[in-house]
C-alpha positions in Angstrom: -18.4 80.6 67.3 -16.1 82.7 64.8 -14.6 80.7 62.1 -11.3 81.6 62.2 -8.2 82.2 65.5 -5.3 84.8 65.1 -2.1 84.4 66.5 0.7 86.9 66.9 0.2 91.1 66.4 -1.2 92.1 62.9 -0.6 93.0 60.0 -1.2 89.1 59.3 -0.5 87.8 56.0 -0.2 84.4 56.6 -3.4 81.9 56.6 -2.7 78.1 57.6 -5.7 75.7 56.2 -6.4 72.5 58.3 -7.1 69.5 56.4 -9.7 66.9 56.8 -12.5 67.8 55.8 -13.2 68.2 59.6 -9.8 68.4 61.2 -10.3 72.2 62.9 -7.4 72.8 64.9 -4.9 71.0 63.8 -3.0 73.7 62.2 -2.6 75.1 65.7 1.2 74.2 66.5 1.7 75.6 62.8 0.3 78.5 63.7 2.0 79.3 67.1 5.4 78.1 65.1 5.2 80.7 62.3 3.5 83.0 64.9 6.5 84.1 66.8 8.1 86.1 63.4 4.7 87.1 62.0 0.4 87.1 62.1 -1.0 84.2 61.5 -5.0 83.6 60.6 -6.3 80.2 61.4 -9.6 79.8 59.3 -11.6 77.1 60.2 -14.5 75.4 58.1 -17.8 75.1 58.4 -20.0 74.1 55.3 -20.6 71.2 53.4 -19.8 71.5 50.1 -16.1 72.6 47.8 -17.7 75.8 46.4 -18.8 76.6 50.1 -15.6 76.1 51.7 -14.2 77.9 49.0 -16.5 81.0 49.2 -15.9 80.8 52.9 -11.9 80.7 53.2 -12.3 84.0 50.6 -14.2 86.2 52.6 -12.1 85.4 55.9 -9.4 86.4 54.0 -10.4 89.1 52.7 -12.4 90.2 56.1 -9.4 89.2 58.8 -5.8 89.5 56.8 -3.6 91.7 55.3 -3.5 91.2 51.4 -2.9 89.5 49.1 -1.8 87.0 51.6 0.5 83.4 51.8 -2.2 80.0 52.0 -0.3 77.2 53.9 -2.4 74.0 53.6 -2.1 71.3 54.9 -3.3 67.6 53.4 -7.3 68.5 51.9 -6.1 72.0 52.7 -3.7 72.2 50.4 -6.4 71.6 47.6 -8.9 73.9 49.4 -5.8 76.9 49.4 -4.9 75.7 45.6 -8.5 76.4 44.9 -9.1 79.3 46.4 -5.7 81.1 45.2 -7.5 80.0 41.8 -10.6 81.6 42.2 -9.4 84.8 43.9 -5.7 85.6 42.5 -6.1 88.8 44.1 -6.2 87.2 47.7 -3.3 85.0 47.5 0.8 86.4 47.1 2.1 82.7 47.1 0.6 78.9 47.9 2.7 76.6 50.0 1.1 73.0 49.6 2.2 70.9 52.9 1.4 66.8 52.7 -1.2 67.7 49.5 -3.3 64.9 48.4 -2.3 63.6 44.6 -4.1 65.5 42.2 -5.1 62.9 39.5 -7.1 59.9 40.4 -4.4 57.4 38.9 -2.2 58.5 41.6 -4.2 57.4 44.4 -5.2 53.8 44.3 -2.2 52.4 46.2 -2.9 55.3 49.5 -4.9 53.0 51.2 -3.3 49.3 50.5 0.0 51.1 51.6 -1.4 52.6 54.9 -3.0 49.1 55.6 0.3 47.6 55.2 1.8 49.2 57.6 -0.9 48.6 60.5 -0.7 45.5 62.6 -3.6 42.8 61.9 -5.7 44.2 64.7 -5.0 47.8 63.9 -5.9 46.6 59.9 -8.8 44.8 60.9 -10.5 48.1 62.9 -9.4 50.0 60.1 -11.4 48.5 57.6 -14.6 48.4 59.4 -14.7 52.2 59.9 -13.8 52.4 55.9 -16.5 50.4 55.0 -18.9 52.6 56.6 -20.5 55.5 56.6 -19.2 57.6 59.9 -21.6 59.7 61.8 -20.2 59.4 65.2 -17.3 62.1 65.7 -15.5 59.3 68.1 -15.5 56.9 65.3 -13.8 59.8 62.8 -11.2 60.6 65.5 -10.4 56.7 66.0 -10.0 56.6 61.9 -7.8 59.6 62.2 -5.9 57.9 64.8 -5.1 54.7 63.2 -4.3 56.5 59.9 -1.9 58.5 61.7 -0.1 55.5 62.4 0.8 54.5 59.1 1.1 58.2 58.2 3.6 59.0 60.4 7.4 57.6 60.1 8.8 59.3 63.5 6.7 60.7 65.9 7.4 63.0 68.1 5.6 62.3 71.4 3.4 65.1 71.0 -0.4 65.7 70.8 -2.1 66.0 67.6 -4.6 69.1 67.5 -7.8 69.1 66.3 -11.0 69.3 67.9 -14.9 68.2 67.0 -14.2 66.0 64.4 -16.9 67.1 61.9 -18.5 63.2 60.5 -21.1 64.9 58.0 -18.2 67.7 56.8 -15.7 64.6 56.1 -18.5 62.7 54.1 -20.2 65.1 51.9 -17.0 67.3 51.0 -14.7 64.9 50.6 -16.7 63.1 48.5 -17.3 65.8 46.1 -13.6 66.7 46.1 -12.9 63.0 45.1 -14.9 63.6 41.9 -13.1 67.0 41.3 -10.2 65.3 41.5 -11.8 62.0 38.9 -13.5 64.2 36.7 -10.0 66.6 36.3 -11.9 69.6 37.3 -9.4 70.0 40.5 -6.1 70.3 38.0 -7.9 72.3 35.7 -9.1 74.8 38.2 -5.3 75.3 38.7 -4.1 76.8 35.3 -5.8 80.1 36.5 -3.2 79.9 39.2 -1.2 83.6 38.8 0.7 83.0 42.3 4.4 81.0 43.2 3.3 77.4 44.3 5.7 75.7 46.5 4.8 71.9 47.6 6.2 70.2 51.0 6.2 66.5 50.9 7.7 64.0 53.1 9.3 60.6 51.4 7.1 58.0 54.0 3.9 60.0 53.3 1.2 57.8 51.9 0.2 60.4 49.4 2.7 60.1 46.7 5.2 62.5 46.0 4.6 62.2 42.1 1.0 62.5 43.0 1.9 65.8 43.9 4.8 66.8 42.0 4.2 65.3 38.3 0.3 67.0 37.7 1.3 70.5 38.8 4.9 70.5 37.2 2.8 70.0 34.1 0.3 73.0 34.3 1.9 75.5 36.5 4.8 77.9 35.3 5.9 78.8 39.2 6.4 76.3 41.0 9.0 74.6 43.6 8.4 70.9 44.9 10.6 70.3 48.5 10.7 66.7 49.0 11.4 65.7 53.3 13.3 62.8 54.4 12.4 60.4 56.8 9.0 62.6 56.9 5.4 61.2 57.3 2.0 62.8 56.2 2.0 65.5 59.3 6.1 67.2 59.1 5.5 69.3 62.0 5.1 66.1 64.4 8.1 64.5 63.0 11.1 64.1 65.5 13.3 64.1 62.1 11.9 66.3 59.8 10.3 69.0 61.9 13.1 71.2 61.9 13.6 70.9 58.0 10.1 71.5 57.9 9.9 75.0 59.5 13.1 75.8 57.9 11.8 75.5 54.3 8.9 77.5 55.8 10.6 79.9 57.0 12.6 80.9 53.7 9.4 80.8 51.5 7.9 83.4 53.8 10.7 85.3 53.7 
């Protein structure tokens, strides 16, 4: 199985990077929309370490993209795009971070309580059980994702969220390592190497605090822009009231 999909006609100078880790396919709706005007690559993440995924993404870009490319990363994928652009500046023209996780641990403590606080008792009890265990069953990982989405969304459209074959081992290993990078300060320190413009797009209803993205990045980046979308949760393209403003911002930044 190839670790990417392509959309539209070449040249392909935009790559959309999925979150998770392990949410292969979630960016397909974004790729389809953007491909109406340009060629798009949707890389998949197949390895089990942060360093491995940085290198894997760089190789897909080198082999498939019209370089330098624009990277559009969602959630964990925003971090991966951030790290790849920092490590391989010659490959990336612009970086667009969508619904990124906070870049410093001090901002992350309220994410899970916020999510649980938006759930009914039955959902909350089920989520707590899944959060406490080491998930090895793809169906359990998919269910945890469904529960988190209930808390993450503001006014979701009645559309099926993409993402197939959840990868529990990748989620466990990569997220554990990525969280350590944030805790130690390595994640943000890597960003000091960035040479390209960076745009962060964030929803005002996203449990991942917007200030945890905006404040750390303003402190290290010379060319940084932050866009806050109203009435928007963690997945902007699935939001009834924010979908159109989200794609408008993307098109402006890709122009």
